[in-house]
C-alpha positions in Angstrom: 136.0 110.7 111.5 137.5 111.2 114.9 141.1 110.4 115.9 142.3 109.7 119.4 145.3 111.5 120.8 146.1 109.9 124.1 143.3 108.5 126.3 141.6 111.8 126.9 141.8 113.9 123.7 139.5 113.2 120.8 140.3 115.1 117.6 137.3 115.9 115.4 139.4 115.3 112.3 139.3 119.0 111.4 142.8 119.3 112.8 144.1 116.3 110.8 145.7 117.0 107.5 147.2 113.7 106.5 146.5 110.1 107.5 147.6 106.6 106.5 146.3 103.2 107.6 148.5 103.3 110.7 149.4 107.0 111.3 148.0 110.5 111.2 149.4 114.1 111.2 147.7 117.1 112.7 148.2 120.7 113.5 149.4 121.8 117.0 147.2 123.5 119.5 150.1 125.6 120.8 152.9 125.5 118.2 156.3 126.8 119.3 156.8 128.2 115.8 154.5 128.4 112.8 154.3 125.0 111.1 155.0 123.0 114.2 152.9 119.8 113.7 152.5 116.4 115.2 152.5 112.8 113.7 151.4 109.8 115.7 150.2 106.3 115.3 146.5 105.7 115.1 146.7 103.1 117.9 147.0 104.8 121.2 150.4 103.7 122.5 152.1 105.3 125.5 155.8 104.5 124.7 157.8 104.1 121.6 159.0 100.6 122.6 155.3 99.4 122.4 155.0 100.1 118.7 155.1 97.3 116.2 157.6 97.2 113.4 154.8 98.1 110.9 153.7 101.1 113.0 157.3 102.4 113.4 157.9 102.1 109.6 154.6 103.8 108.8 155.1 106.5 111.4 158.5 107.5 110.1 157.5 107.3 106.5 154.7 109.7 107.4 157.1 111.9 109.4 159.3 112.1 106.3 156.5 113.0 103.9 155.1 115.6 106.3 158.5 117.0 107.0 159.2 117.6 103.3 155.9 119.6 103.0 156.4 121.6 106.2 160.0 122.6 105.3 158.9 123.7 101.9 155.7 125.5 102.7 157.0 127.3 105.8 160.1 128.2 104.0 162.4 126.6 106.5 166.0 125.5 106.0 166.0 122.6 108.5 163.7 120.6 110.7 163.7 119.4 114.3 162.1 116.0 114.9 161.4 115.2 118.5 159.9 112.4 120.5 159.4 112.8 124.2 159.2 109.2 125.4 157.8 109.0 128.9 156.9 111.5 131.6 160.5 112.2 132.7 161.4 113.2 129.1 158.6 115.9 129.1 155.9 113.8 127.4 152.6 115.3 128.5 150.2 113.2 126.4 150.3 109.4 126.9 150.5 108.7 123.1 153.7 108.4 121.1 154.0 111.4 118.8 156.7 113.1 116.8 157.0 116.8 116.8 158.0 118.3 113.5 159.3 121.8 113.9 160.4 123.9 110.9 163.7 125.7 111.6 165.4 128.8 110.1 168.8 130.2 110.6 168.8 132.4 113.7 165.3 131.4 114.9 166.8 130.8 118.3 170.1 132.3 119.6 171.1 128.7 120.6 169.6 126.1 118.3 168.9 123.8 121.2 166.6 126.4 122.8 163.8 124.9 120.8 163.8 122.0 123.3 163.3 124.5 126.2 160.4 126.0 124.3 158.9 122.6 123.5 159.2 121.5 127.2 157.1 124.5 128.3 154.7 124.9 125.3 151.9 122.9 127.0 152.5 124.5 130.4 153.0 128.2 129.7 150.2 130.8 129.7 150.0 131.3 126.0 146.5 131.0 124.7 145.6 128.0 122.6 144.7 128.5 118.9 141.0 128.5 118.0 139.6 125.4 116.4 138.7 127.5 113.4 142.4 128.6 113.0 143.6 125.0 113.4 141.0 123.7 110.9 142.0 126.4 108.4 145.7 125.4 108.6 144.9 121.7 108.4 142.7 122.2 105.4 145.5 124.1 103.6 148.1 121.4 104.5 145.7 118.6 103.4 145.9 119.9 99.8 149.5 118.5 99.7 148.3 115.0 100.7 145.8 112.4 99.8 144.0 111.5 103.0 143.8 107.7 103.4 141.6 105.7 105.6 139.0 108.4 106.2 
């Protein structure tokens, strides 16, 4: 099964590790820290205000479920949840998505530096992860979830 992320990115499904009727979670091409993943609605919606009540409810239920697993499995002590809503906020893909970033004490000198890293993670010269590397991580994470709607 394929999943759309924005109007121009089609995920093969190998990157997806959890899905519901209205949302899905997938590994990040360029994570700012290990365990940085994304959750988005299945329907391609550019802005948060365009989501229906059911989509918002499902999206954040999914974010909560995924966050619990990410924090535990990446041995984090906290999580950063982030939505960049619109191009002036740093949104680079026209599809609502929530970044889930596992955090640990001292991971950044100033805790808010994670937002600076997030703002440049799609634009810097870091190489993207391979599809094989992403599929391996997604396969492992999927063991903590029952994939729905696939």
